[in-house]
C-alpha positions as CSV (number, residue, x, y, z in Angstrom):
1,M,88.6,78.1,88.6
2,E,91.0,78.8,92.1
3,L,92.4,82.0,91.0
4,S,89.0,83.4,89.6
5,L,87.3,82.8,92.7
6,R,89.7,84.5,94.8
7,N,89.8,87.5,92.2
8,G,86.1,87.9,92.7
9,V,85.8,87.7,96.8
10,D,88.7,90.0,96.2
11,L,86.7,92.7,94.3
12,G,83.7,92.1,96.6
13,L,86.1,93.0,99.7
14,T,87.6,95.9,97.5
15,V,84.3,97.3,96.8
16,L,82.8,96.8,100.5
17,W,85.9,98.8,101.6
18,W,84.7,101.5,98.6
19,I,81.3,101.6,99.9
20,V,82.2,102.3,103.5
21,F,85.0,104.9,102.7
22,L,82.5,106.2,100.6
23,R,80.3,106.8,103.4
24,V,82.5,108.3,105.6
25,L,83.1,110.5,102.9
26,S,79.2,111.4,102.2
27,S,78.9,111.9,106.4
28,W,80.9,114.8,106.1
29,F,79.2,116.5,103.1
30,D,75.3,115.1,103.1
31,R,74.4,114.4,106.7
32,E,70.8,114.4,105.6
33,G,71.3,111.8,103.2
34,R,69.9,114.9,99.9
35,Y,71.4,112.5,97.5
36,A,70.1,109.4,95.9
37,A,74.6,108.3,96.0
38,T,74.1,109.0,99.9
39,R,71.5,107.2,100.4
40,L,72.8,104.3,98.4
41,T,75.9,103.8,100.1
42,Y,74.4,104.0,103.5
43,E,72.1,101.4,102.4
44,L,75.0,99.2,101.3
45,S,77.0,100.2,104.2
46,E,74.5,99.6,106.9
47,P,74.5,96.1,107.2
48,I,78.3,95.4,107.5
49,L,78.5,98.5,110.4
50,A,75.1,97.5,112.1
51,P,76.4,94.2,113.6
52,L,80.0,96.0,114.2
53,R,78.2,98.8,116.8
54,R,76.1,96.2,118.7
55,F,79.7,95.2,119.7
56,L,81.8,98.3,119.8
57,P,81.8,100.1,123.1
58,G,79.7,103.9,123.0
59,G,82.2,106.5,121.3
60,G,80.5,109.2,122.0
61,A,80.1,111.6,119.2
62,I,82.4,109.3,117.0
63,D,81.3,106.0,115.2
64,W,84.2,103.9,114.9
65,S,82.6,100.9,112.8
66,P,83.5,102.6,109.6
67,L,87.0,102.4,110.5
68,V,86.8,98.9,112.2
69,A,84.9,97.3,108.7
70,M,88.1,99.1,106.9
71,L,90.7,97.4,109.1
72,V,88.8,93.8,109.1
73,L,88.3,93.8,105.1
74,Q,91.5,94.9,104.4
75,F,92.4,92.0,106.8
76,L,90.3,89.8,104.6
77,R,91.5,90.7,101.7
78,R,95.2,90.2,103.1
79,L,94.0,86.6,103.7
80,V,92.9,86.0,99.9
């Protein structure tokens, strides 16, 4: 039971990491959100990134929240 719970948490954190990563990539190619996949990654990642933006200092043109989220998700994966 414990092993499957650990695997499930690890899988969930990995999926979230990839969602944030895909959001970063899509921001380079589809800034307007014309494609459904881009809109989906934005909708799925925004609940993770929005709280981080409140605590991070304004970085001008660079949004550091995806980097911080990806680092936190990797740290959490290592704890599991």
